[in-house]
C-alpha positions, 0 to 999 in steps of 0.5 A, a space after each residue: 795694315 801689315 801684320 807680322 805673325 811669329 809662330 814660336 816653337 821651342 827651337 824654331 820660329 815660323 812667320 808670315 807677314 800679311 797685308 790685311 784685310 786682303 790677306 796677301 802674304 808679303 813674306 814667310 819663312 822658317 828658322 830652325 834651331 833657334 837659341 837666341 830670339 834676338 838673333 832670330 828676329 834679325 833674320 826675319 825678312 820684312 819685305 821692306 814693309 812697315 810692320 803695323 802690329 805683331 800678333 802671337 799665337 799665344 797658348 795659355 792665359 787661363 780663364 780670363 784670357 780666352 780671346 785676342 788681347 793687346 799685350 800688357 803687363 796683365 797678359 804677361 802675368 797670366 801667361 806666367 801664372 799658367 806656366 806650370 800648365 804649359 811649361 814649354 809653350 808659355 816659357 817660349 812665348 814669354 821669351 819671344 814677346 819680350 824680345 819683340 818688345 825690345 826689338 820693336 818698341 812702339 809697335 802694338 803686340 797682340 796675343 791671340 790665345 789658342 784657347 779662344 776657339 774652344 771657349 764655346 765648349 758647353 760647361 758639361 764638356 769643360 768641367 772636371 769632377 774636382 772640388 769646386 774651389 779648384 775651378 772657381 779659385 784656380 781656373 782648373 777646367 778643360 781649355 783646349 789648344 791648337 785652336 787656330 788650327 782647328 778653326 782654320 780647318 773648320 773654315 777651309 772644309 766649308 770652302 772646300 766642300 762648298 757648304 756653309 760651316 753652320 751645316 757641318 758636324 766635323 771632327 778635326 784631327 790635328 796630328 803631329 809632334 803635338 796632337 789633338 782632336 776637336 768636335 766642331 758642331 756647325 762651326 763651334 767647338 763643343 769638345 776637344 781632347 786637350 784639357 787644362 794643359 797640353 799634356 792631356 789627351 792623345 799621346 804626343 811625341 814625348 808628352 804622355 797624354 792622358 794618364 790616371 793622376 793616381 798613377 803619377 802620385 803612386 810613382 812619386 811616392 814609390 820613387 821619391 820623385 819631386 814635381 820637377 822630376 816627374 814633370 820631366 819624365 811626363 813631358 820629355 820621356 813619355 808619349 810615343 817615345 815612352 811607348 816605343 823606346 824610339 828617342 824623340 817619338 817622331 812617327 816617321 822614325 816609329 814607322 821605320 822601326 816598326 817596319 824593321 820589326 820593332 814590336 814596341 814601335 808597332 804598339 805605339 802606333 797602334 795605341 795612337 791610332 786607337 785613341 784617334 779612332 775611338 775619339 772620332 766615334 765619341 765625338 760623332 755621338 756628342 754631335 748627334 752625327 758626323 759629316 766630315 773628318 779632317 786630317 792636318 798637321 805633319 802626321 795628318 797630312 803625310 802619313 798614309 798608313 796612320 790615316 788608314 789605321 785611324 779610319 779602320 773599323 769606322 765604316 759603321 759611321 760612314 767613314 771610308 777611305 779611297 786607297 788611291 786618294 789616300 796615297 796622294 801626297 800634296 795639297 788639300 784633297 778628298 780622301 773618301 770615295 765619291 758619294 761617301 756618307 762622311 767626307 774625309 779630307 787632308 788639309 794644310 793648316 794655316 794658323 798664322 792666317 787665323 791669328 792675323 785675322 783675329 789681330 786685324 779685328 782687334 786693331 779695327 776695334 781700337 785700343 782697350 778692346 779685347 
């Protein structure tokens, strides 16, 4: 069975074509600066393969859709309903799914939601202290995102260390333009930094991360801002860009600016590392201990200095970095010294593989299952 997995970004399209269940990659690629998804689809190299299904790493479908489903009108309606909670991501997937519907009529389309991996969070970790009606009638709760990445990392760690995932207490750090941490206790997500929206948790490149809701209300009242105006500021002018004044908030640019003497850029990096560091400690407490910390994503895999800053001061938990290992740049690798109480690793994520596995499971189960 051949499954195409498009991973849609706001201006990019990554994809893999996999033969399942062998998991052989038949083709893969990345298209940048995408403006028209119909044109982008025409550039995908299908490797002379007959596509049996297209599977999407869908983002937010609310409480009903925290799993893997055939795309139908109800799934599309749920993605649209939760558009305000994931404006950039859900909008792109609505455009992308409809483009594939038109380009590949008759081919099953499958949505594997990012929130699936975090559906195991206990209620005490998932609920907000808001009026019950918010939760019961509108689905306001913590959902968590980057689920395919955190799931892949939790499975790859077990393989890398040669230990069953059911024996490991893991903090997975997905750090990039969009960042989140997850506490994975013996293979199950029990907490994560993103909540009802991808706006919450750590500072992202341009998204604010956690902020007191009343600070937002205060600024709206003082400045007379509309919901659309404040949303624009929090999603495109906040985060590392807002802290540093560096447009785009790319950590590579921030590190260059800090090295050139920018105190604001240095502060942004310090804020980010502090949030990661204190969350690792909190999640160790939530799981009653810690066996592994992993770094993935563009920052997690590639920034030597940020990995070091994220781990400094956590020696009391058994977290140490071997300086020479931390400097290495390629491949899945151990960063901690031999014999360290907590294994620290840098791993490449593979979200497309997780999506293909979920889709294959659904296809084998047959129509109407999800």
